[in-house]
ZAZAKE-416834 format. One record per residue: residue in three letters; x, y, z of N, C-alpha, C, CB in turn. Coordinates in steps of 0.02 Angstrom, whole numbers, plus 50000, padded with zeros to 5 digits. Glycine has a CB too. Layout:
BEGIN
ALAXYZXYZXYZXYZ...
END
This chain:
BEGIN
MET507695033149852507205029649893506805035049924507515024849946SER506115033249933505635037649967505195033650005505235042049921ASP504945036350062504445033750103503985039450125504745030150162ARG503315038950111502845043850122502255041050163502625046750056LEU502055044850214501435043250252501005048550240501515042350325GLY500365047050226499815051750212499215050350258499605051450138HIS498845055350280498245054350319497745058650286498335056050396THR497055055950275496545059850255495945057050297496455059650176SER495495061650305494865061150342494285064150313494935063850406THR493655061550327493085064450303492655065250356492785060850251TYR492315071850366491855073150418491185075550385492145078450468ASP490615074250417489995076550393489705081850437489525070950387LEU489555087650404489345093950448489795094950511488575093250474ALA490355095550498490915096950554490825103650580491665096350526THR490825104550652490755110650681491415112950706490245110350733PHE491875108850707492525111550734492915115950684492975105650756ASP493385119150705493835124050663494525120150655493955131850703PRO494695117150601495315113750596495935117850614495385111250528GLY496335115250657496985118250667497455116850621497245116650726LEU498035121250631498605120750576498815113250577499295125850591SER498885109950626499225102750628498775098950587499315099150704TYR498075099350593497645095450552497645096850476496985096350577MET497755103250465497785105950390498415103550358497765114250385LEU499015103050396499655100650370499755093150381500215104350401ALA499185089550401499255082150410499775080050458499415078950345LEU499845083750512500385081850561500015078050617500795088450592GLY500315073550651499995069850698499825063050676499435073250720GLY499565058650722499455051450703498675050950673499575046350774LEU498595044350661497915042650637497375044750681497855035650628GLU497505043250750496985045450794496775052150788497145044550856ASP497305057550769497125063850765496595065550704497745067550760PHE496575060850656496165061450601495505057850610496515058950544LEU495495052750653494865049450669494395053650715495025042850703ASN494675057350757494335062350813494625068850797494505060450895GLN494225074250799494385080950806493815084250849494465084150736GLU494185086950905493755090650956493095087350971493595097650933GLY493175080750984492605076751008492105073750952492205081051054GLU492255075950894491855073250839492285067750798491625079250791LYS491785061950784492145056850751492055057750674491895049850775ALA492595055550640492595055950563492155050550537493345055050532ILE491815051450479491535046450442491925041350421491275048750392ALA492535044050393493075038950371493675042650371492955035550299ALA494225037850372494945040350374495345035750339495215041250444THR495845038050308496365033650274497055035550293496325033950198GLU497435030050304498145030450312498545026950253498325027350378THR498915030450223499285027350159500045028150169499045031250086ARG500405022850167501105022950166501395020350101501355019050221THR501805024550067502045023350000502795022450007501845029249951THR503095016749990503875015849985504095014449917504145009950029SER504565018749894504765018149821505505017549816504525024149778PHE505775014549769506445013849750506475015549675506715006649767SER506985019649664506975022249594507705023549571506535028949589GLY507875021249508508535022449483508475024549409508975016049492GLY508955027549379508915029149317509615029149287508565035149312ALA509705030249219510395030049179510235035349122510615021749145ASP510785038249110510865042349052511335039049013511075049249066LEU511065035848951511525030948904511725035548851511105023848868PRO512205032348816512435035648751511865036848695513005031048718PHE511985041248657511505042248593510925046348612511225035248562GLY510855049248675510355053548697509795048548727510105058448638ILE509865042548752509415039148775509425038848855509475033048744SER508855039948886508935039348960508265034948979508975047449000ALA508435032249044507905027549074507845027449143508015020749057GLN507235025749166507145026549232506675020349253506855033649246LEU506845016749313506495011449337506295011549406506835006049326THR505655010149429505335011349493505025005649521504865016349488TYR505155003649583504784998949618504375002049669505214994049647SER503755000949679503315004649735502955000349769502825009649710ARG502835000949838502424996849878501975001349916502824992449923ILE501325000449908500865004749930500335001249987500515007449866ARG500335003450047499865000250098499395005250122500234997250160SER498785003650115498265008550139497765004850183497885012050077ASN497645008750237497195006150289496645011450282497535005550367ARG495945009550277495455013650274494975012150330495185013550212PHE494685016850366494315015650426493665019650413494705017850493GLN493065015950410492525017850389491985017150451492385014150327GLN491685022550474491255021650533490585017950508491085028950569ILE490425013050546489805009650539489465008250602489895003750505VAL488905011450621488555011150677488975012350743488225004950676GLY489305017750736489775020250793490405017150803489465019650854ARG490545012350765491225008950760491505009350692491185001550780TYR492225007950700492575008450631492735001950606493235012550633LEU492595000550545492834994850505493394996350461492314992150464ASN493894992550472494584992850445494624988350383495114990550500THR494814992050319494934987950265495674990050242494354988850206GLU496124984950236496764985650222496934983350150497124982150272SER497324986650112497444984550050498244985350037496994988550001LEU498544981149994499254981149982499334981249907499604975050015GLN499714985249879499814986149811500554986749795499424992049788ARG500804982549746501454983149724501474984749647501844976749742GLU501894989649627501994991549562502634990349537501854997949555TRP502754985549498503444983149469503304978649404503874978649528PRO503584981249358504054986549346503674992049317504624984549302SER503864998549338503595004349312504225008949290503115007649366GLY504155012449241504695016549224504575020649163505275012649215SER505095023249131505025027149068505695026549033504825035049081VAL505705027148964506285026948922506125032848870506405019148885ARG506695037548865506665043248824507265043948779506575049148864TRP507105046148720507665047648671507595055148656507625043148601THR508175058448661508145065748644508755067448601508125070448711ARG508605071248548509105073948499509055080748483509075070548439THR509635084048500509715091448484509895092648412510245094548527LEU509555097148378509635098348310509985105648298508915097848276ARG510405106348256510725112448244510435117248194511355110948225ASN510145114448141509945118448087509145116648083510385116948018GLY508745121248056508035119548033507575122948092507905110748027PRO506905121648078506395125148114506375122548193505695123948077PHE506555116748199506585113148271507265113048296506335105548271SER507355113548363508025113548400508085106948434508095119448454LEU507505104048460507465098348499506985092948475507305100148563VAL507135086648465506715081448448506675076948512506965077548384GLY506165073948536506105069848587505565064248583506015073748642LEU505735058748596505225052848595505295049048658505325047848533GLY504695047248689504755044148753504185039348766504785049248807THR504205034448809503625030748826503695028848904503565024348778ALA503105028148935503125025849003502785018849008502785031049048PHE502965015049052502655008349062502535007149131503065002849035ARG502065002549146501815000949214501544994249212501275005949240
END
């Protein structure tokens, strides 16, 4: 299981010097909407939650299956105010299946075949 939260922002002709906390995306959304008195043109907050599992099966077969939920809030500055657009995305099923075979003789030592699906 994983849960990630990301922040991004866009400034036009910014005159501030971004601090370390801004560069490392520390802080809340408000810290990305405003920096040293300047308002961002746009900012996005994205939360991704994923559940993943896999199995190594007999005969060199392995499989992985993932469920993801992605929620994004985009704030766009329009006439001095922010317009909020929210989107929700679910990815299910997504994953991969792979077959691997080790060879003892010949010019190749490993053969693999795989596919991914979403």
